[in-house]
C-alpha positions, 0 to 999 in steps of 0.5 A: 648612616648618620645625618651628615653622611646621608646629607652629603650623599644626597648632595653629591646625587644633586650634583650628578644632575647639577654639576655646577653646583658646588656648595659650601657646607656648615653645621651649627650645633646650636641650632642643629642645622646644616647649612648649604650655601648654594654656588652658583647662584644661577642654579637656585633659579632652576625649578628642578634644583628647587625641587630636589632641595625641597625633597632633601629637606623633607627627607632630612625632616623625616629621617632626622627630625631633631636636625634641620636643613637650610639652603642659602645664597650670597643674598641670604641674611645667614652667612657661614662663619666656618665651612666645614666642607666644599664640593668641586668640579670632581663631585668630591668634598674637602675640608676647609682648614682653620684660617684657610680662605673661604672664597670661591676658587677653582680646582686648580687654585686649591690642592685638595686636602682630603679626597677620602669621599668621592661619589664617582 
């Protein structure tokens, strides 16, 4: 399993415990870092959520030592320029096309472009 598939699988597992977790996701090729924007930010204050994210970071370091994982919020200095995927309420993810808006929308506001990867 490649690092991206592994990460998406593990984010799906976190979503089972925190169904409101709807992260944006982007990979930076220069720094070989996966950035995950935590939405809603209130769950970033949950101890269990932070434990799961911490375990995922350690797992990623052990399995893929040349790639990194960084969780961010809107208060972070790092901002996503072109999120690749966004998770939605259905525990699925959808690619974001070039030029498509990147603001948070509800499921009814955005028709899935791609739904080939569902967790449940």
